[in-house]
matplotlib code that plots the C-alpha trace (Angstrom):
import matplotlib.pyplot as plt

x = [0.0, 1.2, 1.4, 1.2, 2.5, -0.2, 0.8, 0.8, -2.8, -3.8, -2.2, -4.2, -7.4, -6.6, -5.9, -9.1, -11.1, -9.3, -8.2, -11.0, -13.9, -14.6, -15.8, -15.2, -18.8, -18.5, -15.2, -16.6, -19.8, -17.7, -15.5, -18.4, -20.2, -17.1, -17.1, -20.8, -20.3, -17.5, -19.7, -22.6, -20.6, -18.4, -20.6, -24.2, -26.3, -30.0, -31.0, -27.5, -26.5, -23.6, -21.7, -20.0, -17.3, -16.5, -13.7, -14.2, -12.3, -13.0, -12.5, -15.5, -17.4, -16.7, -18.1, -21.3, -21.9, -21.4, -23.9, -26.5, -26.0, -26.3, -29.5, -30.9, -30.2, -32.1, -29.2, -29.3, -26.7, -25.7, -23.2, -20.9, -18.9, -15.4, -15.6, -18.0, -20.2, -19.2, -15.8, -17.2, -16.3, -17.1, -18.3, -18.2, -20.4, -23.0, -23.1, -23.5, -26.5, -28.0, -27.6, -29.1, -32.3, -32.6, -33.8, -30.2, -29.1, -26.2, -24.5, -21.2, -18.9, -19.1, -17.7, -16.2, -18.7, -21.8, -20.0, -18.9, -22.6, -23.4, -20.3, -20.8, -24.3, -23.5, -22.6, -20.1, -17.9, -17.0, -13.8, -13.8, -11.9, -8.4, -7.5, -4.1, -2.7, -1.9, 1.7, 1.5, 0.9, -2.7, -3.6, -6.6, -10.1, -9.0, -6.6, -9.3, -11.8, -9.3, -8.5, -12.2, -12.7, -9.9, -11.0, -14.6, -13.5, -16.3, -16.1, -14.4, -14.2, -11.7, -12.0, -8.8, -6.5, -7.0, -7.0, -3.6, -1.5, 0.8, 0.0, 3.6, 5.4, 3.0, 4.0, 1.6, 1.3, 0.9, -2.2, -4.2, -7.4, -7.0, -9.4, -10.9, -11.4, -9.9, -11.1, -8.5, -9.1, -7.3, -4.3, -3.0, -0.9, 2.6, 1.1, -1.5, 1.2, 4.2, 4.4, 3.0, 0.3, -0.4, -1.1, -3.6, -5.6, -7.1, -8.4, -7.4, -9.6, -8.7, -11.2, -10.0, -13.1, -13.5, -9.9, -9.0, -6.1, -3.8, -4.1, -3.4, -0.7, 1.3, 5.0, 5.8, 4.5, 7.6, 6.4, 4.8, 4.1, 7.0, 6.2, 8.6, 9.6, 8.6, 11.2, 13.3, 13.5, 16.6, 19.6, 22.7, 25.9, 27.8, 24.7, 23.6, 25.1, 28.1, 28.4, 31.5, 30.8, 33.5, 32.5, 33.4, 35.8, 37.1, 34.2, 31.6, 30.3, 26.5, 26.2, 28.2, 26.3, 23.0, 24.2, 25.3, 22.3, 19.8, 21.5, 21.3, 17.8, 16.6, 17.8, 21.4, 23.9, 27.6, 29.4, 32.6, 32.8, 36.0, 36.5, 39.2, 40.5, 39.1, 35.5, 35.2, 34.9, 31.7, 30.0, 31.9, 29.5, 26.6, 26.8, 29.4, 28.0, 30.0, 33.7, 35.6, 38.5, 40.7, 41.9, 44.8, 43.7, 44.7, 45.8, 42.2, 40.9, 39.5, 40.4, 43.9, 45.0, 47.4, 44.3, 43.6, 45.1, 43.6, 40.2, 40.4, 41.4, 38.5, 36.1, 36.9, 35.6, 32.3, 29.1, 28.2, 30.3, 28.7, 30.7, 29.7, 28.6, 30.7, 33.8, 34.3, 35.3, 39.1, 40.9, 43.0, 40.0, 37.9, 40.7, 40.7, 36.9, 37.4, 40.0, 37.8, 34.9, 37.0, 38.7, 36.2, 34.5, 31.5, 28.1, 28.7, 26.3, 27.3, 25.6, 26.4, 29.9, 30.8, 28.2, 30.5, 33.2, 30.7, 29.5, 33.0, 33.9, 30.9, 32.9, 34.1, 30.5, 29.7, 32.6, 31.7, 30.7, 29.0, 25.7, 25.9, 23.4, 23.4, 21.3, 20.9, 18.7, 17.6, 20.7, 23.1, 21.1, 21.7, 25.5, 25.3, 23.3, 24.7, 21.2, 19.7, 17.1, 14.2, 14.9, 15.2, 11.8, 10.0, 11.4, 12.5, 11.2, 12.8, 16.1, 16.1, 15.3, 18.0, 20.6, 19.9, 20.2, 23.3, 25.1, 23.7, 22.9, 20.0, 19.2, 17.3, 16.0, 15.3, 11.9, 8.8, 7.8, 11.2, 11.7, 13.8, 15.0, 16.5, 18.7, 15.7, 14.0, 11.6, 10.8, 9.2, 7.4, 7.7, 4.4, 5.6, 7.0, 6.0, 7.3, 8.4, 11.0, 13.2, 15.6, 19.3, 20.6, 17.5, 19.6, 22.0, 19.1, 17.8, 21.2, 21.3, 17.9, 18.9, 22.1, 20.1, 17.7, 20.6, 22.1, 18.9, 19.3, 17.4, 19.0, 20.4, 17.3, 14.9, 16.9, 16.7, 12.9, 12.3, 14.8, 13.3, 9.8, 10.8, 12.6, 9.4, 7.2, 9.2, 8.9, 5.1, 4.9, 7.0, 4.4, 1.6, 3.2, 4.8, 2.9, 4.8, 5.5, 9.3, 10.7, 14.4, 16.7, 16.9, 13.1, 13.1, 15.8, 13.8, 10.7, 12.5, 12.0, 8.3, 8.2, 9.8, 7.5, 4.4, 5.5, 6.3, 3.0, 0.6, 2.5, -0.4, -2.8, -0.3, 0.3, -3.3, -4.9, -2.4, 0.7, -1.0, -3.4, -5.3, -8.7, -10.6, -14.1]
y = [0.0, 3.5, 6.2, 9.9, 13.2, 15.9, 17.7, 14.5, 13.8, 17.4, 16.6, 13.4, 15.2, 17.8, 15.1, 13.2, 16.4, 17.7, 14.5, 12.1, 14.5, 13.2, 16.5, 17.7, 17.2, 13.5, 13.2, 14.8, 12.7, 9.5, 10.7, 11.4, 8.3, 6.2, 7.6, 6.9, 3.2, 2.8, 4.3, 2.1, -1.1, -0.5, 1.5, 1.6, 4.7, 4.4, 5.8, 7.2, 10.8, 12.2, 15.4, 16.4, 19.0, 20.7, 23.0, 25.4, 23.4, 20.3, 18.2, 20.0, 19.4, 15.6, 15.9, 17.6, 14.7, 12.2, 14.2, 14.1, 10.3, 9.8, 11.7, 9.7, 6.4, 7.5, 8.9, 12.3, 14.5, 17.8, 19.9, 22.3, 24.7, 25.8, 29.0, 31.2, 29.5, 32.0, 30.4, 27.3, 27.2, 25.0, 21.5, 22.2, 25.2, 23.1, 20.5, 23.2, 24.5, 21.0, 20.3, 23.7, 22.7, 19.5, 19.2, 18.9, 21.2, 23.4, 25.9, 27.7, 26.8, 29.8, 28.6, 25.4, 24.9, 24.8, 22.2, 20.2, 19.6, 18.3, 16.1, 14.6, 13.5, 12.2, 8.7, 9.4, 12.4, 12.9, 14.9, 16.9, 19.9, 20.3, 17.7, 16.7, 20.2, 21.5, 22.8, 25.0, 24.2, 23.9, 26.8, 28.7, 27.4, 24.5, 23.2, 23.5, 21.6, 18.8, 18.4, 18.3, 15.5, 13.5, 14.0, 12.9, 9.4, 9.2, 7.0, 9.3, 9.0, 11.2, 12.3, 11.8, 12.2, 13.0, 16.8, 18.0, 15.4, 16.6, 14.7, 14.6, 13.7, 12.1, 14.7, 16.0, 19.7, 20.5, 18.5, 15.9, 14.0, 10.4, 8.6, 5.2, 5.1, 7.1, 7.1, 8.5, 9.3, 8.4, 6.9, 6.9, 9.9, 9.6, 10.9, 8.1, 5.3, 6.5, 7.2, 9.0, 9.7, 6.0, 5.4, 8.3, 7.0, 4.0, 1.6, 3.0, 2.7, 3.8, 4.6, 5.4, 7.7, 6.4, 7.2, 4.7, 2.4, 3.9, 7.2, 6.0, 3.5, 6.0, 5.2, 8.7, 7.9, 6.5, 6.0, 2.6, 0.1, -2.3, -5.9, -8.5, -11.4, -15.0, -16.8, -19.3, -22.8, -23.4, -24.3, -26.3, -24.8, -23.3, -23.0, -19.7, -16.2, -16.1, -13.0, -11.4, -9.3, -6.8, -5.4, -4.9, -3.2, -3.7, -3.0, -3.1, -6.6, -6.3, -5.0, -7.8, -10.3, -8.9, -9.0, -12.6, -13.8, -12.2, -13.4, -17.0, -16.7, -15.2, -18.2, -17.1, -19.9, -20.1, -16.8, -15.3, -12.8, -10.7, -8.9, -7.8, -10.8, -9.5, -9.4, -12.9, -14.9, -13.1, -14.3, -17.4, -19.8, -18.6, -21.2, -23.3, -21.8, -18.7, -18.9, -16.3, -14.3, -12.9, -9.4, -7.4, -4.5, -0.9, 0.3, 1.3, -2.2, -1.4, -3.0, -2.1, -1.0, -4.0, -6.3, -4.7, -7.3, -10.2, -8.6, -7.8, -11.4, -12.8, -10.4, -11.7, -15.1, -13.7, -12.5, -9.7, -7.7, -5.9, -3.2, -1.2, -2.8, -1.1, -0.7, 2.6, 6.1, 5.4, 7.4, 4.4, 2.1, 4.7, 5.1, 1.3, 1.3, 4.0, 1.9, -1.2, 0.7, 1.8, -1.6, -4.3, -5.4, -7.0, -5.7, -3.7, -2.8, 0.1, 1.1, 2.3, 3.7, 3.1, 5.7, 8.3, 7.3, 7.4, 10.9, 12.2, 10.2, 10.3, 10.1, 6.6, 5.4, 7.2, 5.5, 1.9, -0.5, -3.1, -2.5, -0.4, -0.3, 2.4, 1.9, 5.0, 6.6, 10.2, 11.5, 9.5, 10.6, 14.2, 13.7, 12.2, 15.0, 17.8, 19.0, 19.2, 16.6, 19.2, 20.0, 16.4, 15.5, 18.1, 16.8, 13.2, 11.5, 14.0, 13.7, 9.9, 9.9, 12.4, 10.7, 7.2, 8.4, 10.5, 7.7, 4.9, 3.1, 1.6, 3.8, 2.6, 5.1, 3.2, 4.0, 2.4, 2.2, 2.2, 3.9, 2.2, 4.3, 3.0, 4.6, 4.9, 7.1, 4.4, 4.6, 1.7, 2.1, -0.9, -1.5, -3.8, -2.5, -0.2, 2.8, 0.6, -1.2, 1.8, 0.7, 0.2, -2.8, -2.9, -1.6, -4.5, -7.0, -5.3, -5.7, -9.3, -9.9, -8.3, -10.3, -13.5, -12.8, -12.4, -15.5, -17.4, -16.5, -13.2, -10.5, -7.5, -5.4, -8.1, -8.9, -5.3, -5.0, -8.5, -8.2, -4.9, -6.5, -9.6, -7.4, -5.4, -8.5, -10.0, -6.7, -6.8, -10.4, -9.3, -6.5, -9.1, -11.2, -8.6, -7.3, -4.0, -1.5, -2.1, -4.0, -4.9, -6.0, -9.4, -9.6, -9.1, -11.8, -14.2, -14.0, -14.1, -17.9, -17.4, -14.5, -16.6, -19.5, -17.3, -15.6, -18.8, -20.4, -17.3, -14.8, -13.8, -13.5, -11.3, -9.1, -8.7, -8.2, -7.2, -5.4, -3.4, -2.3, -0.7, -1.6, -0.8, 0.7]
z = [0.0, -0.9, 1.7, 0.8, 1.9, 2.5, -0.7, -2.7, -1.6, -2.6, -6.0, -6.3, -5.4, -8.1, -10.7, -9.8, -10.4, -13.5, -15.3, -14.3, -13.8, -10.3, -9.0, -5.4, -4.5, -5.2, -3.4, -0.3, -0.4, -0.7, 2.2, 4.5, 3.5, 4.3, 7.8, 8.1, 7.1, 9.7, 12.4, 11.3, 11.3, 14.4, 16.7, 15.4, 14.8, 15.5, 18.8, 19.6, 20.2, 18.1, 18.4, 15.1, 15.6, 12.2, 11.1, 8.2, 5.6, 3.6, 6.8, 8.3, 5.0, 5.3, 8.9, 7.6, 5.1, 8.0, 10.1, 7.3, 6.9, 10.7, 10.8, 7.9, 9.8, 12.9, 15.0, 16.7, 15.0, 16.6, 14.6, 16.4, 14.1, 15.2, 13.3, 11.4, 8.8, 6.2, 5.9, 4.2, 0.5, -2.4, -1.6, 2.1, 1.6, -0.3, 2.4, 5.1, 3.2, 2.9, 6.6, 7.5, 5.8, 7.9, 11.5, 12.6, 15.4, 14.1, 16.4, 16.7, 19.6, 21.7, 25.0, 26.3, 29.2, 26.9, 24.6, 27.7, 28.7, 25.2, 25.0, 28.5, 27.4, 23.9, 22.9, 20.1, 19.1, 15.4, 15.1, 11.8, 13.1, 11.7, 9.1, 7.7, 6.9, 10.3, 10.6, 13.7, 17.4, 18.4, 20.7, 22.2, 21.7, 19.5, 22.2, 24.9, 22.8, 22.0, 25.7, 26.4, 23.9, 25.4, 29.0, 28.1, 27.3, 24.8, 21.7, 19.1, 15.3, 13.5, 9.9, 7.9, 10.8, 14.5, 14.9, 16.1, 14.3, 11.6, 8.5, 7.2, 10.4, 12.8, 15.4, 18.0, 17.5, 21.1, 21.7, 19.6, 19.6, 20.8, 18.4, 18.7, 14.9, 12.0, 8.4, 6.1, 2.4, -0.8, 0.9, 4.5, 5.2, 6.8, 10.0, 10.1, 10.1, 12.1, 15.8, 17.7, 15.1, 14.5, 18.1, 18.2, 15.2, 16.9, 14.3, 11.0, 7.9, 4.3, 1.6, -1.9, -2.3, -5.9, -7.0, -9.8, -8.9, -11.5, -9.6, -6.1, -7.2, -9.3, -9.4, -8.4, -4.9, -3.4, 0.2, 1.0, 3.7, 4.1, 3.2, 4.6, 2.4, 3.1, 5.2, 3.3, 4.7, 6.8, 4.5, 5.3, 6.5, 3.6, 1.4, 3.0, 3.5, 5.7, 8.0, 9.6, 12.7, 13.8, 17.2, 20.8, 23.1, 26.6, 29.0, 26.1, 26.4, 26.3, 22.8, 21.1, 23.3, 22.1, 18.5, 18.6, 20.6, 18.3, 15.1, 16.3, 17.8, 14.5, 12.5, 11.7, 11.1, 10.6, 11.0, 12.3, 15.1, 15.3, 18.7, 21.1, 23.1, 26.4, 25.0, 23.6, 26.9, 27.7, 24.5, 23.5, 25.1, 23.0, 20.2, 18.4, 15.1, 15.9, 15.1, 17.1, 15.8, 18.6, 17.8, 19.1, 21.4, 21.7, 25.1, 25.8, 24.8, 21.4, 18.1, 17.0, 13.5, 13.2, 12.7, 9.4, 7.0, 8.9, 8.9, 5.1, 4.4, 6.4, 4.9, 1.4, 2.5, 3.7, 2.1, 4.5, 7.0, 10.0, 11.8, 14.8, 18.0, 20.7, 18.6, 20.6, 19.6, 20.0, 17.2, 16.0, 15.9, 14.1, 11.5, 11.1, 10.5, 7.8, 6.0, 6.2, 4.8, 1.9, 1.1, 1.9, -1.3, 0.2, 1.3, 4.5, 7.4, 9.7, 13.0, 16.4, 16.8, 13.2, 12.2, 13.7, 11.2, 8.3, 9.3, 9.0, 5.8, 3.6, 0.4, 1.4, 1.3, -2.0, -3.7, -2.6, -5.4, -3.1, -1.2, 2.0, 4.8, 7.5, 10.6, 12.8, 15.4, 15.2, 16.9, 14.7, 11.7, 12.8, 12.7, 9.2, 7.6, 9.8, 10.9, 14.3, 15.3, 15.4, 11.7, 10.8, 12.4, 10.2, 6.9, 7.8, 4.7, 2.4, 4.2, 4.1, 0.4, -0.5, 1.7, 0.4, -3.2, -2.6, -0.7, -2.9, 0.3, 2.2, 5.3, 8.3, 10.8, 14.0, 15.5, 16.9, 13.2, 11.5, 8.1, 5.4, 2.5, -0.7, -3.4, -5.8, -3.2, -2.2, 1.6, 3.3, 6.7, 8.9, 10.7, 13.5, 16.7, 19.5, 21.5, 24.5, 22.4, 22.1, 24.7, 25.2, 23.1, 20.9, 18.0, 18.4, 18.3, 15.1, 13.4, 14.5, 12.9, 9.6, 9.5, 10.2, 7.4, 5.0, 6.4, 5.6, 1.9, 1.4, -0.7, 1.3, 0.3, 1.4, 4.5, 5.8, 5.5, 6.8, 9.7, 10.7, 10.7, 12.7, 15.2, 15.7, 15.7, 18.6, 20.5, 20.0, 21.2, 24.2, 24.9, 24.7, 27.4, 29.7, 32.7, 32.6, 29.8, 30.0, 27.1, 27.2, 24.5, 26.2, 26.1, 22.4, 22.0, 24.1, 21.9, 18.5, 18.1, 18.7, 16.3, 13.5, 14.1, 14.2, 11.0, 9.2, 10.1, 10.0, 7.8, 5.5, 8.4, 10.3, 7.3, 6.3, 9.6, 12.2, 11.0, 8.3, 11.0, 8.1, 7.0, 3.9, 3.5]

ax = plt.figure().add_subplot(projection="3d")
ax.plot(x, y, z, "-o")
ax.set_aspect("equal")
plt.show()
């Protein structure tokens, strides 16, 4: 499924109207009717009391259509306008005029207390206030009303996106409606499917509002839901991708441990793990499938430059090289990482400390012939692109697309719903995972999962999207079974075997009904 920016959806609307003759009145009718059908199916209408809060734009117009449909089905619809009725234009204006002729109570929101009385006595709230285009913090009357909606605990249905969520970033603009159901139009917007916006949508429905498939599947729309690959059957040693891990420093034992453990639990087979001599005893008992390479240490206990030739020789025998888990910021070790990045002629995956090297030596990545994968959190991404995190959050998709293209690399931004960007500017949004999994060591587990998927025989492109998915799936299974919100890296590792089994046995069911978390109407 494609996912759109706010402006891309406006362009689709314009194309539907100008190229296909699907006029705005039809689009608005389809939008309001879709909301009505969800309400009818999920909540019921007859005999129930509805408060419909309408802004002055098309979002409010969609709410007016829903109010009319609710009235026709025997529900009590009361419309509250957030601004003067004279601000309605076009199709929204027509629908306001129709509703005004019906025995539907329509009044302007004058004060919070009057509205509070109505809300506390209603059954359902329909939020048609702000829509997807909000770019500034919600203040004043709008902030008060949204807080009132949330405090009421009433069943709430949002039109297109919960009011207060930025449609392009998923960010809460000061305050936002927490909906039980959201009906979004044309395609889901970025803000519908990434956190925290995703969490505020409740159960998310999509209606194409009569757009033809060739419109909403246009190749120019580069953002889409990430679909993991089917897992290959386990092969025999030597038949599948061999991985070399270069990681660790004295005193940094947990990260390499999480990396090795997750790789094995996620189905990884024979590999080699190169680490300083002092690190290896802490992880050597994990599994005999791991062949350890004892490396000479610097005075501070990190990987010394004199290991270069040995590492290059071993890398030539492998199919994928992973660098990063706790290699430290020692100057000598960082220079070694730079040289390895330049000279290893195999697919390379960088994360953690090695990202610091990459951020200072971008030209090394640009010049690589073999595939490169960079896995970073928001802070690490900031160092790569030399922008502060606040600026990145506003234009994160644009930055990922440009960086992946410029570096000819696959970029993974770690998050509750991670973003994966490819050199052709495709961005895939992973739908597994949750906010509680963002914990120390989780990144090591993620890398172990990706390496395991490659080891099972997937291409590097498939291994990334599938590894990210399996990592999130294990975190979600952890959340199902934990009594507290805390999810540790070890928890995720512990449930990896179950995650793999569940995905092998019920993959289509999981993808269609759970991880898309998106329903059609």
